[in-house]
C-alpha positions as a printed Julia matrix, in Angstrom:
85×3 Matrix{Float64}:
 11.42  -21.28    4.16
 13.91  -18.45    3.82
 15.66  -17.07    6.88
 14.62  -13.46    7.54
 18.24  -12.34    7.33
 18.39  -13.46    3.69
 14.89  -12.41    2.64
 15.88   -8.91    1.44
 18.9   -10.23   -0.43
 16.83  -12.95   -2.09
 14.15  -10.5    -3.2
 16.79   -8.15   -4.58
 18.42  -10.99   -6.53
 15.04  -12.1    -7.9
 14.33   -8.54   -9.04
 17.67   -8.32  -10.81
 17.12  -11.67  -12.57
 13.58  -10.65  -13.59
 14.81   -7.38  -15.14
 17.67   -9.18  -16.91
 15.29  -11.74  -18.41
 12.86   -9.06  -19.52
 15.69   -7.02  -21.03
 16.96  -10.04  -22.98
 13.42  -10.7   -24.24
 12.95   -7.1   -25.39
 16.34   -7.18  -27.13
 15.38  -10.41  -28.91
 12.04   -8.87  -29.94
 13.83   -5.87  -31.44
 16.21   -8.09  -33.43
 13.46  -10.47  -34.58
 11.29   -7.57  -35.75
 13.94   -6.54  -38.29
 14.07   -9.97  -39.99
 12.18  -10.71  -43.21
 10.21  -13.46  -41.4
  9.53  -11.27  -38.36
  6.07  -12.7   -37.61
  7.29  -16.27  -37.24
 10.39  -15.25  -35.29
  8.32  -13.13  -32.89
  5.88  -16.01  -32.44
  8.78  -18.3   -31.46
  9.8   -15.84  -28.74
  6.39  -15.94  -27.04
  6.79  -17.43  -23.55
  4.64  -20.46  -22.71
  3.18  -18.52  -19.8
  1.37  -16.19  -22.22
 -1.56  -18.16  -23.6
 -3.39  -15.34  -25.36
 -1.78  -14.48  -28.7
 -3.37  -11.02  -28.71
 -1.8   -10.32  -25.32
  1.61  -11.28  -26.76
  1.06   -9.13  -29.86
  0.14   -6.16  -27.66
  3.28   -6.71  -25.57
  5.47   -6.82  -28.7
  3.79   -3.72  -30.13
  4.42   -1.83  -26.87
  8.08   -2.86  -26.74
  8.63   -1.76  -30.35
  6.85    1.56  -29.87
  8.73    4.85  -29.98
  7.31    5.78  -26.57
  8.87    2.66  -25.0
 12.22    3.45  -26.59
 12.23    7.0   -25.28
 11.18    5.89  -21.79
 13.89    3.22  -21.73
 16.51    5.76  -22.79
 15.43    8.24  -20.1
 15.6     5.51  -17.42
 19.05    4.51  -18.68
 20.28    8.12  -18.34
 18.8     8.45  -14.84
 20.46    5.19  -13.7
 23.75    6.17  -15.33
 23.77    9.56  -13.6
 22.84    7.98  -10.28
 25.76    5.58  -10.5
 28.17    8.38  -11.44
 27.28   10.47   -8.37
């Protein structure tokens, strides 16, 4: 059981770690997709928690899409400007 005083801090830390892990995975997907053996490299990156291969393929396709790249860039700019203020 977590003390109520630490609950907010713990949830914040978990959120940060989750985003870091997801960011590392997306970065690895982008690198693997440029390799000659991209299919096998992308398959090796699939987490054990994703049992459905089609679900993984859809996730990879979304992360490599132009729309995802633009959205990520816009969020980066918003965060950057927020920190600068």
